[in-house]
N, CA, C, O and the ligand as a Tripos MOL2 file, in Angstrom:
@<TRIPOS>MOLECULE
protein
  249   247    63     0     0
PROTEIN
NO_CHARGES

@<TRIPOS>ATOM
      1 N          12.7570  -20.7180   -2.3300 N.3       1 MET1
      2 CA         11.7600  -19.8910   -3.0140 C.3       1 MET1
      3 C          12.4150  -18.6220   -3.5270 C.2       1 MET1
      4 O          12.9100  -17.8090   -2.7470 O.2       1 MET1
      5 N          12.4140  -18.4620   -4.8120 N.am      2 LEU2
      6 CA         12.9490  -17.2380   -5.4170 C.3       2 LEU2
      7 C          11.9330  -16.1080   -5.2360 C.2       2 LEU2
      8 O          10.7400  -16.3140   -5.4620 O.2       2 LEU2
      9 N          12.3930  -14.9050   -4.8260 N.am      3 PRO3
     10 CA         11.4350  -13.7900   -4.7740 C.3       3 PRO3
     11 C          10.7830  -13.5740   -6.1330 C.2       3 PRO3
     12 O          11.4320  -13.7280   -7.1680 O.2       3 PRO3
     13 N           9.5080  -13.2200   -6.1320 N.am      4 VAL4
     14 CA          8.7710  -13.1120   -7.3910 C.3       4 VAL4
     15 C           9.3570  -12.0200   -8.2770 C.2       4 VAL4
     16 O           9.5020  -12.1930   -9.4870 O.2       4 VAL4
     17 N           9.6940  -10.8790   -7.6460 N.am      5 ARG5
     18 CA         10.1960   -9.7570   -8.4320 C.3       5 ARG5
     19 C          11.6020   -9.3680   -8.0100 C.2       5 ARG5
     20 O          12.0250   -9.6200   -6.8820 O.2       5 ARG5
     21 N          12.3170   -8.7480   -8.9420 N.am      6 CYS6
     22 CA         13.6220   -8.1780   -8.6410 C.3       6 CYS6
     23 C          13.4530   -7.0860   -7.5860 C.2       6 CYS6
     24 O          12.5780   -6.2290   -7.7060 O.2       6 CYS6
     25 N          14.3000   -7.1240   -6.5480 N.am      7 PHE7
     26 CA         14.1870   -6.1390   -5.4690 C.3       7 PHE7
     27 C          14.4340   -4.7180   -5.9800 C.2       7 PHE7
     28 O          13.8360   -3.7680   -5.4740 O.2       7 PHE7
     29 N          15.2960   -4.5680   -6.9650 N.am      8 SER8
     30 CA         15.7090   -3.2370   -7.3910 C.3       8 SER8
     31 C          14.7740   -2.6110   -8.4130 C.2       8 SER8
     32 O          14.3960   -1.4500   -8.2640 O.2       8 SER8
     33 N          14.3940   -3.3510   -9.4440 N.am      9 CYS9
     34 CA         13.6330   -2.7280  -10.5220 C.3       9 CYS9
     35 C          12.2020   -3.2410  -10.6280 C.2       9 CYS9
     36 O          11.3930   -2.6560  -11.3480 O.2       9 CYS9
     37 N          11.8720   -4.3270   -9.9220 N.am     10 GLY10
     38 CA         10.4950   -4.7970   -9.9230 C.3      10 GLY10
     39 C          10.1320   -5.7390  -11.0480 C.2      10 GLY10
     40 O           8.9800   -6.1600  -11.1590 O.2      10 GLY10
     41 N          11.1060   -6.0780  -11.8930 N.am     11 LYS11
     42 CA         10.8180   -7.0270  -12.9770 C.3      11 LYS11
     43 C          10.5000   -8.4000  -12.3880 C.2      11 LYS11
     44 O          11.1590   -8.8410  -11.4470 O.2      11 LYS11
     45 N           9.4990   -9.0690  -12.9370 N.am     12 VAL12
     46 CA          9.1560  -10.4140  -12.4820 C.3      12 VAL12
     47 C          10.2630  -11.3840  -12.9180 C.2      12 VAL12
     48 O          10.5540  -11.5010  -14.1080 O.2      12 VAL12
     49 N          10.8710  -12.0680  -11.9630 N.am     13 VAL13
     50 CA         11.9570  -12.9900  -12.2990 C.3      13 VAL13
     51 C          11.6150  -14.4370  -11.9510 C.2      13 VAL13
     52 O          12.3010  -15.3550  -12.3990 O.2      13 VAL13
     53 N          10.5580  -14.6560  -11.1530 N.am     14 SER14
     54 CA         10.2700  -16.0140  -10.7000 C.3      14 SER14
     55 C           9.8820  -16.9320  -11.8580 C.2      14 SER14
     56 O          10.0390  -18.1500  -11.7670 O.2      14 SER14
     57 N           9.3760  -16.3490  -12.9490 N.am     15 ASN15
     58 CA          8.9100  -17.1940  -14.0480 C.3      15 ASN15
     59 C          10.0530  -17.7920  -14.8690 C.2      15 ASN15
     60 O           9.8300  -18.7250  -15.6400 O.2      15 ASN15
     61 N          11.2770  -17.2690  -14.7160 N.am     16 VAL16
     62 CA         12.3830  -17.8220  -15.5000 C.3      16 VAL16
     63 C          13.1960  -18.8240  -14.6980 C.2      16 VAL16
     64 O          14.0710  -19.4890  -15.2520 O.2      16 VAL16
     65 N          12.9230  -18.9430  -13.4000 N.am     17 TRP17
     66 CA         13.7770  -19.7520  -12.5240 C.3      17 TRP17
     67 C          13.8210  -21.2270  -12.9330 C.2      17 TRP17
     68 O          14.9000  -21.8160  -13.0100 O.2      17 TRP17
     69 N          12.6570  -21.8230  -13.1930 N.am     18 GLU18
     70 CA         12.6330  -23.2580  -13.4920 C.3      18 GLU18
     71 C          13.4000  -23.5630  -14.7750 C.2      18 GLU18
     72 O          14.1580  -24.5310  -14.8410 O.2      18 GLU18
     73 N          13.1920  -22.7180  -15.8070 N.am     19 GLU19
     74 CA         13.8880  -22.9650  -17.0740 C.3      19 GLU19
     75 C          15.3840  -22.7340  -16.9190 C.2      19 GLU19
     76 O          16.1970  -23.4900  -17.4490 O.2      19 GLU19
     77 N          15.7430  -21.6680  -16.1780 N.am     20 TYR20
     78 CA         17.1580  -21.3750  -15.9200 C.3      20 TYR20
     79 C          17.8280  -22.5580  -15.2330 C.2      20 TYR20
     80 O          18.8970  -23.0010  -15.6530 O.2      20 TYR20
     81 N          17.2000  -23.0680  -14.1800 N.am     21 LYS21
     82 CA         17.7550  -24.1650  -13.3910 C.3      21 LYS21
     83 C          17.9580  -25.4020  -14.2690 C.2      21 LYS21
     84 O          18.9900  -26.0690  -14.2020 O.2      21 LYS21
     85 N          16.9520  -25.6880  -15.0890 N.am     22 GLN22
     86 CA         17.0110  -26.8770  -15.9280 C.3      22 GLN22
     87 C          18.1160  -26.7560  -16.9820 C.2      22 GLN22
     88 O          18.8780  -27.6950  -17.2090 O.2      22 GLN22
     89 N          18.1860  -25.5780  -17.6220 N.am     23 ARG23
     90 CA         19.1580  -25.4210  -18.7050 C.3      23 ARG23
     91 C          20.5850  -25.4040  -18.1850 C.2      23 ARG23
     92 O          21.4860  -25.9300  -18.8390 O.2      23 ARG23
     93 N          20.8090  -24.7990  -17.0010 N.am     24 VAL24
     94 CA         22.1590  -24.8020  -16.4180 C.3      24 VAL24
     95 C          22.5390  -26.2220  -16.0000 C.2      24 VAL24
     96 O          23.6900  -26.6330  -16.1460 O.2      24 VAL24
     97 N          21.5560  -26.9690  -15.4760 N.am     25 ALA25
     98 CA         21.8120  -28.3510  -15.0890 C.3      25 ALA25
     99 C          22.1890  -29.1930  -16.3020 C.2      25 ALA25
    100 O          22.9130  -30.1810  -16.1770 O.2      25 ALA25
    101 N          21.6990  -28.8010  -17.4770 N.am     26 GLU26
    102 CA         22.0270  -29.5220  -18.7070 C.3      26 GLU26
    103 C          23.3330  -29.0430  -19.3170 C.2      26 GLU26
    104 O          23.7250  -29.5060  -20.3880 O.2      26 GLU26
    105 N          24.0060  -28.1240  -18.6470 N.am     27 GLY27
    106 CA         25.3380  -27.7410  -19.0700 C.3      27 GLY27
    107 C          25.4390  -26.4380  -19.8380 C.2      27 GLY27
    108 O          26.5270  -26.0810  -20.2910 O.2      27 GLY27
    109 N          24.3300  -25.7090  -19.9990 N.am     28 GLU28
    110 CA         24.4080  -24.4270  -20.7100 C.3      28 GLU28
    111 C          25.0770  -23.3620  -19.8460 C.2      28 GLU28
    112 O          25.0550  -23.4320  -18.6170 O.2      28 GLU28
    113 N          25.6610  -22.3950  -20.5020 N.am     29 ASP29
    114 CA         26.2980  -21.2880  -19.8000 C.3      29 ASP29
    115 C          25.2360  -20.4020  -19.1470 C.2      29 ASP29
    116 O          24.2810  -19.9890  -19.8040 O.2      29 ASP29
    117 N          25.4010  -20.1110  -17.8520 N.am     30 ALA30
    118 CA         24.3950  -19.3460  -17.1120 C.3      30 ALA30
    119 C          24.1580  -17.9760  -17.7380 C.2      30 ALA30
    120 O          23.0120  -17.5360  -17.8360 O.2      30 ALA30
    121 N          25.2230  -17.2940  -18.1630 N.am     31 ALA31
    122 CA         25.0760  -15.9610  -18.7500 C.3      31 ALA31
    123 C          24.2580  -16.0310  -20.0360 C.2      31 ALA31
    124 O          23.4070  -15.1760  -20.2810 O.2      31 ALA31
    125 N          24.5120  -17.0430  -20.8510 N.am     32 ALA32
    126 CA         23.7910  -17.1770  -22.1110 C.3      32 ALA32
    127 C          22.3210  -17.4800  -21.8660 C.2      32 ALA32
    128 O          21.4520  -16.9830  -22.5830 O.2      32 ALA32
    129 N          22.0410  -18.2970  -20.8520 N.am     33 VAL33
    130 CA         20.6450  -18.6290  -20.5330 C.3      33 VAL33
    131 C          19.9070  -17.3830  -20.0700 C.2      33 VAL33
    132 O          18.7760  -17.1450  -20.4930 O.2      33 VAL33
    133 N          20.5330  -16.5740  -19.2000 N.am     34 LEU34
    134 CA         19.8850  -15.3540  -18.7040 C.3      34 LEU34
    135 C          19.6370  -14.3700  -19.8460 C.2      34 LEU34
    136 O          18.5780  -13.7450  -19.9040 O.2      34 LEU34
    137 N          20.6020  -14.2270  -20.7480 N.am     35 ASP35
    138 CA         20.4020  -13.3670  -21.9170 C.3      35 ASP35
    139 C          19.1930  -13.8470  -22.7170 C.2      35 ASP35
    140 O          18.3370  -13.0570  -23.1160 O.2      35 ASP35
    141 N          19.1460  -15.1560  -22.9380 N.am     36 ASP36
    142 CA         18.0990  -15.7460  -23.7540 C.3      36 ASP36
    143 C          16.7240  -15.5800  -23.1110 C.2      36 ASP36
    144 O          15.7200  -15.4410  -23.8110 O.2      36 ASP36
    145 N          16.6790  -15.5950  -21.7670 N.am     37 LEU37
    146 CA         15.4090  -15.4790  -21.0560 C.3      37 LEU37
    147 C          14.9950  -14.0180  -20.8530 C.2      37 LEU37
    148 O          13.9280  -13.7440  -20.3040 O.2      37 LEU37
    149 N          15.8380  -13.0840  -21.2970 N.am     38 GLY38
    150 CA         15.4760  -11.6730  -21.2140 C.3      38 GLY38
    151 C          15.8410  -11.0370  -19.8850 C.2      38 GLY38
    152 O          15.3930   -9.9280  -19.5910 O.2      38 GLY38
    153 N          16.6460  -11.7150  -19.0760 N.am     39 VAL39
    154 CA         17.0940  -11.1470  -17.8000 C.3      39 VAL39
    155 C          18.4160  -10.4430  -18.0860 C.2      39 VAL39
    156 O          19.4840  -11.0340  -17.9290 O.2      39 VAL39
    157 N          18.3410   -9.1740  -18.5080 N.am     40 VAL40
    158 CA         19.5330   -8.4920  -19.0040 C.3      40 VAL40
    159 C          20.1120   -7.5100  -17.9930 C.2      40 VAL40
    160 O          21.3140   -7.2450  -18.0140 O.2      40 VAL40
    161 N          19.2790   -6.9650  -17.1090 N.am     41 ARG41
    162 CA         19.8130   -6.0000  -16.1300 C.3      41 ARG41
    163 C          20.5420   -6.7560  -15.0330 C.2      41 ARG41
    164 O          20.1140   -7.8340  -14.6210 O.2      41 ARG41
    165 N          21.6560   -6.1830  -14.5570 N.am     42 TYR42
    166 CA         22.4380   -6.9290  -13.5790 C.3      42 TYR42
    167 C          21.7250   -7.0340  -12.2360 C.2      42 TYR42
    168 O          21.9980   -7.9470  -11.4560 O.2      42 TYR42
    169 N          20.7960   -6.0890  -11.9570 N.am     43 CYS43
    170 CA         20.0460   -6.2170  -10.7020 C.3      43 CYS43
    171 C          19.1580   -7.4590  -10.7300 C.2      43 CYS43
    172 O          18.9740   -8.1160   -9.7050 O.2      43 CYS43
    173 N          18.6080   -7.7800  -11.8980 N.am     44 CYS44
    174 CA         17.7580   -8.9640  -12.0180 C.3      44 CYS44
    175 C          18.6050  -10.2350  -12.0710 C.2      44 CYS44
    176 O          18.2300  -11.2640  -11.5090 O.2      44 CYS44
    177 N          19.7600  -10.1530  -12.7570 N.am     45 ARG45
    178 CA         20.6270  -11.3290  -12.8800 C.3      45 ARG45
    179 C          21.1210  -11.7730  -11.5090 C.2      45 ARG45
    180 O          21.2180  -12.9700  -11.2390 O.2      45 ARG45
    181 N          21.4370  -10.7970  -10.6330 N.am     46 ARG46
    182 CA         21.9160  -11.2060   -9.2980 C.3      46 ARG46
    183 C          20.8100  -11.8820   -8.4880 C.2      46 ARG46
    184 O          21.0960  -12.6930   -7.6080 O.2      46 ARG46
    185 N          19.5470  -11.5540   -8.7790 N.am     47 MET47
    186 CA         18.4570  -12.2200   -8.0700 C.3      47 MET47
    187 C          18.5200  -13.7240   -8.3050 C.2      47 MET47
    188 O          18.2960  -14.5270   -7.4000 O.2      47 MET47
    189 N          18.8320  -14.0780   -9.5520 N.am     48 ILE48
    190 CA         18.8430  -15.4940   -9.9230 C.3      48 ILE48
    191 C          20.1930  -16.1300   -9.6010 C.2      48 ILE48
    192 O          20.2510  -17.2320   -9.0570 O.2      48 ILE48
    193 N          21.2820  -15.4270   -9.9400 N.am     49 LEU49
    194 CA         22.6170  -15.9900   -9.7220 C.3      49 LEU49
    195 C          22.9000  -16.2270   -8.2430 C.2      49 LEU49
    196 O          23.5670  -17.1950   -7.8780 O.2      49 LEU49
    197 N          22.3840  -15.3280   -7.3860 N.am     50 SER50
    198 CA         22.7000  -15.4320   -5.9670 C.3      50 SER50
    199 C          21.6740  -16.2510   -5.2010 C.2      50 SER50
    200 O          21.7690  -16.3880   -3.9810 O.2      50 SER50
    201 N          20.6910  -16.7980   -5.9170 N.am     51 HIS51
    202 CA         19.6360  -17.5350   -5.2450 C.3      51 HIS51
    203 C          20.0890  -18.9380   -4.8690 C.2      51 HIS51
    204 O          20.6630  -19.6570   -5.6870 O.2      51 HIS51
    205 N          19.8250  -19.3230   -3.6150 N.am     52 VAL52
    206 CA         20.0860  -20.6870   -3.1670 C.3      52 VAL52
    207 C          18.7490  -21.2830   -2.7600 C.2      52 VAL52
    208 O          18.0460  -20.7370   -1.9100 O.2      52 VAL52
    209 N          18.4070  -22.4020   -3.3700 N.am     53 GLU53
    210 CA         17.1020  -22.9770   -3.1120 C.3      53 GLU53
    211 C          17.1180  -23.7560   -1.7930 C.2      53 GLU53
    212 O          17.7410  -24.8130   -1.6860 O.2      53 GLU53
    213 N          16.4260  -23.2160   -0.8050 N.am     54 LEU54
    214 CA         16.4290  -23.8060    0.5290 C.3      54 LEU54
    215 C          15.0960  -24.4490    0.8780 C.2      54 LEU54
    216 O          14.9630  -25.0540    1.9420 O.2      54 LEU54
    217 N          14.1090  -24.3290    0.0020 N.am     55 VAL55
    218 CA         12.7690  -24.7450    0.3940 C.3      55 VAL55
    219 C          12.7270  -26.2300    0.7450 C.2      55 VAL55
    220 O          12.0440  -26.6130    1.6950 O.2      55 VAL55
    221 N          13.4480  -27.0840   -0.0060 N.am     56 ASP56
    222 CA         13.4230  -28.5200    0.2910 C.3      56 ASP56
    223 C          14.2420  -28.8430    1.5400 C.2      56 ASP56
    224 O          13.9430  -29.7970    2.2600 O.2      56 ASP56
    225 N          15.2870  -28.0320    1.7910 N.am     57 THR57
    226 CA         16.1270  -28.2400    2.9610 C.3      57 THR57
    227 C          15.3720  -27.9090    4.2500 C.2      57 THR57
    228 O          15.5070  -28.5930    5.2650 O.2      57 THR57
    229 N          14.5780  -26.8470    4.1800 N.am     58 LEU58
    230 CA         13.9050  -26.3530    5.3800 C.3      58 LEU58
    231 C          12.5560  -27.0030    5.6230 C.2      58 LEU58
    232 O          12.0380  -26.9620    6.7390 O.2      58 LEU58
    233 N          11.9880  -27.5960    4.6020 N.am     59 ALA59
    234 CA         10.6130  -28.1260    4.7020 C.3      59 ALA59
    235 C          10.3960  -29.0790    5.8860 C.2      59 ALA59
    236 O           9.3400  -29.0090    6.5160 O.2      59 ALA59
    237 N          11.3590  -29.9790    6.2210 N.am     60 PRO60
    238 CA         11.1080  -30.9100    7.3360 C.3      60 PRO60
    239 C          10.9760  -30.2140    8.6890 C.2      60 PRO60
    240 O          10.4330  -30.7930    9.6310 O.2      60 PRO60
    241 N          11.4650  -28.9830    8.7950 N.am     61 TYR61
    242 CA         11.4950  -28.3060   10.0890 C.3      61 TYR61
    243 C          10.3360  -27.3580   10.2870 C.2      61 TYR61
    244 O          10.2470  -26.6890   11.3160 O.2      61 TYR61
    245 N           9.4420  -27.2910    9.3080 N.am     62 GLN62
    246 CA          8.3350  -26.3460    9.4350 C.3      62 GLN62
    247 C           7.2270  -26.9330   10.2990 C.2      62 GLN62
    248 O           6.2060  -26.2820   10.5210 O.2      62 GLN62
    249 ZN         16.0620   -5.8440  -11.7900 Zn       63 ZN63
@<TRIPOS>BOND
     1     1     2 1
     2     2     3 1
     3     3     4 2
     4     3     5 am
     5     5     6 1
     6     6     7 1
     7     7     8 2
     8     7     9 am
     9     9    10 1
    10    10    11 1
    11    11    12 2
    12    11    13 am
    13    13    14 1
    14    14    15 1
    15    15    16 2
    16    15    17 am
    17    17    18 1
    18    18    19 1
    19    19    20 2
    20    19    21 am
    21    21    22 1
    22    22    23 1
    23    23    24 2
    24    23    25 am
    25    25    26 1
    26    26    27 1
    27    27    28 2
    28    27    29 am
    29    29    30 1
    30    30    31 1
    31    31    32 2
    32    31    33 am
    33    33    34 1
    34    34    35 1
    35    35    36 2
    36    35    37 am
    37    37    38 1
    38    38    39 1
    39    39    40 2
    40    39    41 am
    41    41    42 1
    42    42    43 1
    43    43    44 2
    44    43    45 am
    45    45    46 1
    46    46    47 1
    47    47    48 2
    48    47    49 am
    49    49    50 1
    50    50    51 1
    51    51    52 2
    52    51    53 am
    53    53    54 1
    54    54    55 1
    55    55    56 2
    56    55    57 am
    57    57    58 1
    58    58    59 1
    59    59    60 2
    60    59    61 am
    61    61    62 1
    62    62    63 1
    63    63    64 2
    64    63    65 am
    65    65    66 1
    66    66    67 1
    67    67    68 2
    68    67    69 am
    69    69    70 1
    70    70    71 1
    71    71    72 2
    72    71    73 am
    73    73    74 1
    74    74    75 1
    75    75    76 2
    76    75    77 am
    77    77    78 1
    78    78    79 1
    79    79    80 2
    80    79    81 am
    81    81    82 1
    82    82    83 1
    83    83    84 2
    84    83    85 am
    85    85    86 1
    86    86    87 1
    87    87    88 2
    88    87    89 am
    89    89    90 1
    90    90    91 1
    91    91    92 2
    92    91    93 am
    93    93    94 1
    94    94    95 1
    95    95    96 2
    96    95    97 am
    97    97    98 1
    98    98    99 1
    99    99   100 2
   100    99   101 am
   101   101   102 1
   102   102   103 1
   103   103   104 2
   104   103   105 am
   105   105   106 1
   106   106   107 1
   107   107   108 2
   108   107   109 am
   109   109   110 1
   110   110   111 1
   111   111   112 2
   112   111   113 am
   113   113   114 1
   114   114   115 1
   115   115   116 2
   116   115   117 am
   117   117   118 1
   118   118   119 1
   119   119   120 2
   120   119   121 am
   121   121   122 1
   122   122   123 1
   123   123   124 2
   124   123   125 am
   125   125   126 1
   126   126   127 1
   127   127   128 2
   128   127   129 am
   129   129   130 1
   130   130   131 1
   131   131   132 2
   132   131   133 am
   133   133   134 1
   134   134   135 1
   135   135   136 2
   136   135   137 am
   137   137   138 1
   138   138   139 1
   139   139   140 2
   140   139   141 am
   141   141   142 1
   142   142   143 1
   143   143   144 2
   144   143   145 am
   145   145   146 1
   146   146   147 1
   147   147   148 2
   148   147   149 am
   149   149   150 1
   150   150   151 1
   151   151   152 2
   152   151   153 am
   153   153   154 1
   154   154   155 1
   155   155   156 2
   156   155   157 am
   157   157   158 1
   158   158   159 1
   159   159   160 2
   160   159   161 am
   161   161   162 1
   162   162   163 1
   163   163   164 2
   164   163   165 am
   165   165   166 1
   166   166   167 1
   167   167   168 2
   168   167   169 am
   169   169   170 1
   170   170   171 1
   171   171   172 2
   172   171   173 am
   173   173   174 1
   174   174   175 1
   175   175   176 2
   176   175   177 am
   177   177   178 1
   178   178   179 1
   179   179   180 2
   180   179   181 am
   181   181   182 1
   182   182   183 1
   183   183   184 2
   184   183   185 am
   185   185   186 1
   186   186   187 1
   187   187   188 2
   188   187   189 am
   189   189   190 1
   190   190   191 1
   191   191   192 2
   192   191   193 am
   193   193   194 1
   194   194   195 1
   195   195   196 2
   196   195   197 am
   197   197   198 1
   198   198   199 1
   199   199   200 2
   200   199   201 am
   201   201   202 1
   202   202   203 1
   203   203   204 2
   204   203   205 am
   205   205   206 1
   206   206   207 1
   207   207   208 2
   208   207   209 am
   209   209   210 1
   210   210   211 1
   211   211   212 2
   212   211   213 am
   213   213   214 1
   214   214   215 1
   215   215   216 2
   216   215   217 am
   217   217   218 1
   218   218   219 1
   219   219   220 2
   220   219   221 am
   221   221   222 1
   222   222   223 1
   223   223   224 2
   224   223   225 am
   225   225   226 1
   226   226   227 1
   227   227   228 2
   228   227   229 am
   229   229   230 1
   230   230   231 1
   231   231   232 2
   232   231   233 am
   233   233   234 1
   234   234   235 1
   235   235   236 2
   236   235   237 am
   237   237   238 1
   238   238   239 1
   239   239   240 2
   240   239   241 am
   241   241   242 1
   242   242   243 1
   243   243   244 2
   244   243   245 am
   245   245   246 1
   246   246   247 1
   247   247   248 2
@<TRIPOS>SUBSTRUCTURE
     1 MET1         2 RESIDUE 1 A MET
     2 LEU2         6 RESIDUE 1 A LEU
     3 PRO3        10 RESIDUE 1 A PRO
     4 VAL4        14 RESIDUE 1 A VAL
     5 ARG5        18 RESIDUE 1 A ARG
     6 CYS6        22 RESIDUE 1 A CYS
     7 PHE7        26 RESIDUE 1 A PHE
     8 SER8        30 RESIDUE 1 A SER
     9 CYS9        34 RESIDUE 1 A CYS
    10 GLY10       38 RESIDUE 1 A GLY
    11 LYS11       42 RESIDUE 1 A LYS
    12 VAL12       46 RESIDUE 1 A VAL
    13 VAL13       50 RESIDUE 1 A VAL
    14 SER14       54 RESIDUE 1 A SER
    15 ASN15       58 RESIDUE 1 A ASN
    16 VAL16       62 RESIDUE 1 A VAL
    17 TRP17       66 RESIDUE 1 A TRP
    18 GLU18       70 RESIDUE 1 A GLU
    19 GLU19       74 RESIDUE 1 A GLU
    20 TYR20       78 RESIDUE 1 A TYR
    21 LYS21       82 RESIDUE 1 A LYS
    22 GLN22       86 RESIDUE 1 A GLN
    23 ARG23       90 RESIDUE 1 A ARG
    24 VAL24       94 RESIDUE 1 A VAL
    25 ALA25       98 RESIDUE 1 A ALA
    26 GLU26      102 RESIDUE 1 A GLU
    27 GLY27      106 RESIDUE 1 A GLY
    28 GLU28      110 RESIDUE 1 A GLU
    29 ASP29      114 RESIDUE 1 A ASP
    30 ALA30      118 RESIDUE 1 A ALA
    31 ALA31      122 RESIDUE 1 A ALA
    32 ALA32      126 RESIDUE 1 A ALA
    33 VAL33      130 RESIDUE 1 A VAL
    34 LEU34      134 RESIDUE 1 A LEU
    35 ASP35      138 RESIDUE 1 A ASP
    36 ASP36      142 RESIDUE 1 A ASP
    37 LEU37      146 RESIDUE 1 A LEU
    38 GLY38      150 RESIDUE 1 A GLY
    39 VAL39      154 RESIDUE 1 A VAL
    40 VAL40      158 RESIDUE 1 A VAL
    41 ARG41      162 RESIDUE 1 A ARG
    42 TYR42      166 RESIDUE 1 A TYR
    43 CYS43      170 RESIDUE 1 A CYS
    44 CYS44      174 RESIDUE 1 A CYS
    45 ARG45      178 RESIDUE 1 A ARG
    46 ARG46      182 RESIDUE 1 A ARG
    47 MET47      186 RESIDUE 1 A MET
    48 ILE48      190 RESIDUE 1 A ILE
    49 LEU49      194 RESIDUE 1 A LEU
    50 SER50      198 RESIDUE 1 A SER
    51 HIS51      202 RESIDUE 1 A HIS
    52 VAL52      206 RESIDUE 1 A VAL
    53 GLU53      210 RESIDUE 1 A GLU
    54 LEU54      214 RESIDUE 1 A LEU
    55 VAL55      218 RESIDUE 1 A VAL
    56 ASP56      222 RESIDUE 1 A ASP
    57 THR57      226 RESIDUE 1 A THR
    58 LEU58      230 RESIDUE 1 A LEU
    59 ALA59      234 RESIDUE 1 A ALA
    60 PRO60      238 RESIDUE 1 A PRO
    61 TYR61      242 RESIDUE 1 A TYR
    62 GLN62      246 RESIDUE 1 A GLN
    63 ZN63       249 GROUP 0 **** ****
């Protein structure tokens, strides 16, 4: 689960996660996708770049 907002500036970032994930999986450059989605501040970019999706991994143990 990606946090809804950037911890540093409060910009909503959760709405770009699905498109980012899909486009990177299709081979697009991550930096270009983030630029295109309007995630330009590095505080917001690290929210997405450093995110590891654990929800499916942890779900069986809940
Ligand atoms: Zn930010």
